[in-house]
C-alpha positions, 0 to 999 in steps of 0.5 A: 135802672140805667135811665130807660123806661122800657127794656125789650129782649132782642134775638137780633143782637150779636150778644144774644144766644139763639138757636135759629128757627126754620129757614122760612120762619127766619126769612119771614121774620127778617122781612117783617122786621125790615117793613117795621123799620121802614114803615113804622120808623122803629129801629130795633133789631127785634120787635117780636121777642116776647121779653118786655119790661116796663117801668110803672110810668111807661106801662101806665102811659102805653097800655090804656092806648093799645088797640091791636089784639094780635101778634103785632101788639109788640109793634104798637107798644114800641110805636107808642113808646116812640110817640111818647118819647120814652127811652127803650133799650134792647137787651140780648137774650138767650132763646131756644125756638121750639117746634110747638109754636102756634104762629102760622107763618103765612096766615099770621104774617099777612095779619101782622102786615095789615096790623102795622098799617092799622097801627100807623092809621089808628095812632097817626094823630094820637097826640090830639086824639088821646090827649098825649102829652110829653113824657110825664115825670117818673 
């Protein structure tokens, strides 16, 4: 409602209330976030928080273009949003990490690293390949 197309929950904001995960998970998350910032040009504190909210227009633009089917799809969504000049707002969340996570810190992290290079390659020429245009009216 504040002129943003997408809102994403972020555990990385100062205002967020988060119970810290195990140390290895925290370090791997920080490294992944650093690589996403540097390699993808996405300057968000937290791309992997599962809370995402889209207005109808942004969902209609982004979701048909998605190609990634692993934990990196969040990065693909935000990368496409950037290419489409959509306005994204990070908002603080209250989040409790639980022990039953199905994410394998080592195996899934390696897959995710390969996926971010794939995202960049797939969507490198997305304007021409997918017929993307400047942001359409609401």
